C-alpha positions in Angstrom: 347.8 129.6 -74.7 348.3 133.3 -74.4 345.7 135.7 -75.4 347.4 136.9 -78.4 347.6 133.7 -79.5 343.9 133.1 -79.4 343.3 136.1 -80.7 345.4 135.0 -83.9 344.1 131.9 -84.3 340.7 133.0 -84.5 341.2 136.1 -86.4 342.7 133.8 -89.6 340.0 131.4 -89.2 337.4 134.2 -89.8 335.9 135.2 -86.3 333.9 139.1 -86.8 333.8 138.8 -82.8 337.6 138.9 -82.2 338.0 141.5 -84.4 335.2 143.5 -83.0 337.0 142.8 -79.6 340.4 143.2 -80.8 339.1 146.6 -82.3 337.3 148.1 -78.7 340.2 146.9 -77.0 342.7 148.9 -78.9 340.8 151.9 -80.4 341.9 154.1 -77.6 345.2 153.0 -77.2 345.8 153.4 -80.9 344.2 157.0 -81.3 346.6 158.2 -78.7 349.1 156.3 -80.5 348.4 158.0 -83.7 347.9 162.0 -82.1 351.9 161.7 -82.2 352.1 161.4 -85.9 349.4 164.1 -86.6 347.1 166.0 -85.0 344.2 165.5 -87.1 341.4 163.5 -85.6 339.9 162.6 -88.7 342.8 161.2 -90.0 343.5 158.9 -87.5 340.3 157.8 -87.1 340.4 157.0 -91.1 343.6 155.1 -90.3 342.4 153.2 -87.7 339.3 151.7 -89.9 341.6 151.6 -92.6 344.1 149.0 -91.0 341.1 147.4 -89.2 339.4 147.1 -92.9 342.8 145.2 -94.3 343.2 143.3 -91.7 339.9 141.7 -92.4 340.5 142.0 -95.8 343.6 139.8 -95.9 343.1 137.2 -92.7 343.7 134.6 -94.9 347.3 135.6 -95.7 348.2 136.5 -92.0 350.2 135.1 -89.3 351.1 135.4 -86.0 353.1 138.5 -85.7 353.3 138.3 -81.9 351.4 141.2 -79.3 348.4 142.3 -81.2 348.4 145.9 -80.2 352.3 146.1 -81.5 351.3 145.2 -84.7 348.4 147.4 -85.2 350.2 150.0 -83.3 352.9 149.7 -86.4 350.2 149.4 -89.1 349.0 152.4 -87.9 352.3 154.8 -88.2 352.8 153.5 -91.7 349.3 154.3 -92.6 349.3 158.0 -91.0 352.7 158.3 -93.1 351.5 157.6 -96.0 348.5 159.4 -95.9 350.5 162.3 -94.2 352.7 162.0 -97.4 350.0 161.6 -99.9 348.1 164.2 -99.1 351.8 166.5 -98.9 351.7 165.7 -102.6 347.7 166.6 -103.6 348.6 169.8 -102.5 352.0 170.5 -104.0 
């Protein structure tokens, strides 16, 4: 079984340790990726934390999405775009 498949399986089973492992393995890459869309480090940190909270809250509805890193990167980009657009709306 591939490592990502095992991660998905354990995540859907509610294994908190695998969430920590996924977090530790991917945060540096996610932060670097987030810098492509924002230079606000605090916003990027907040978005990364929110995607992991969302994943944990919705773990029972998850399915194997393939490579976890790619899944997280897509989620992060979407979250940063949402936060950036809502911040711009508040300023207008």
